[in-house]
C-alpha angles and dihedrals in degrees: 000000000000114000119238124253111278097036111137119256128197118251106262121234112224118202117227123157091179111112121243118252134174134187112265090227096051092132093058091045089055092048091050094046095053092046092047092050092051093044091054092044094241086141121043105186142031089255092055091047089052091049091050092049091048090053088064094209089161089056089054090051090049089054094045095055109021093160096048126124112256090255091048092051090050093051090049090052091050094049093045090050092053092049089054092050092048092049092048092051090052098039103035110001140072094303095054110124094007107100094164091055090043090053090055091047090049089053091056090049091050092054092049093067091058089078096231125130115296122240118239128279099027124184117247091247090052091051091047092052090049088055089052090050089054090051091049091054089061098042109036137057114254090248095053092043090053088051091052093050091049093049091046089057092046088055094048090051090051090050090053091051091049091049090052092049091050094051094045091041089232105166111209124220116244097267094047090048091050094049091054095040089058087070107030094069090071088227094125096067091033091057090048087057091045088058090064107034098082090062098251121079122210114242114270089241090058094051088050094053110117091235093053092045089051092050089050093050091046091052089054094047094047091051091046093049091045088053091049091050092047092050099041100085090040092053093048092052086058092046092248121149110191115202089203100052120103099231091046091049091050093046089053098043099040101031091239122152119242096268093048093044090052091051090049091051091051091049091050095050090047090053091052092046090051089053091045091053094049095047092044090055093050093049091046090059091074103017125130115241091258093051092046088052091051091050088051089055091052088053091050091051091055094048097034092056090054093048090050095045092051092061108022117110087222087073107023118109124234116301089027100283118155119249092217144028119219116220129185089206122076112231123223114260135200110270089220092066114115113277108231092201089066093060103111098230093054102026089104090072090069092058095059104072097084098044105054111137134171 
């Protein structure tokens, strides 16, 4: 029998053997991020500024790219801030439940990255994204910048689809959910930026290798599933059932109760992380220094998101308790749990282990 919303759930333990790292100039990144957000009017009151500071988005950026140049770390903090603002507008703000209006807003954002003149009047977020586009023009090769613009638009399109599903209460099946979740984490454009912030870009052919594309997609899905797992108990306390959250999708498609669905979700993300670690090690054996540095940033994104989520007020439960525990040791899981590598949209990942070549 499925438990009712509001039932208590145990704090999940998420396995991660990747060591923690943080940028040595985190304090200056935080100072820049708050000043940049105020300058672009992404916050409009002292209360909003305090909420932004408490979210520690700059700390997340510093964990994502701990080896970045100072300028690269600042650009990562700016782009991350904007993704949070866009998500909040869609999930909790004035665009919640208005997919048509969000689609028009997404179109304006998409044009802002092109670097052309802005129409008047332009929303603060559109102007802020235009500033990020200007920064990218000075710090990335044209090819990598074009990749980031493309992936940013892919993510916006996925956000529009998710907004439509939420309004219409259209529950996706597991494969449909996974296909969309690969984009809605914003990891695709963020990893494009991470490929440039250390000062040495991997060769385009390396980024296009199937193994590297798989590692990038896995990074996004792990972060998305970790976010789903972190938010699940909090949502249930509020009586919220999210049709685009992994434990809710599993509960609906397998008939599991909330506790069992949460355990299944943890087992699935552990299986993907195990595959990520093995494939990363194989690619690293023959990787150029620039590609190895990029893979190290992907690892930092996985671990950095967990470290941030374990302490950030955005995720902590009432009375300050953490929504997750981080463990260096992988727990045993029930072999009957769903196998993520059999999900059609990502099954190709499982066919890569034996064909890695330099």
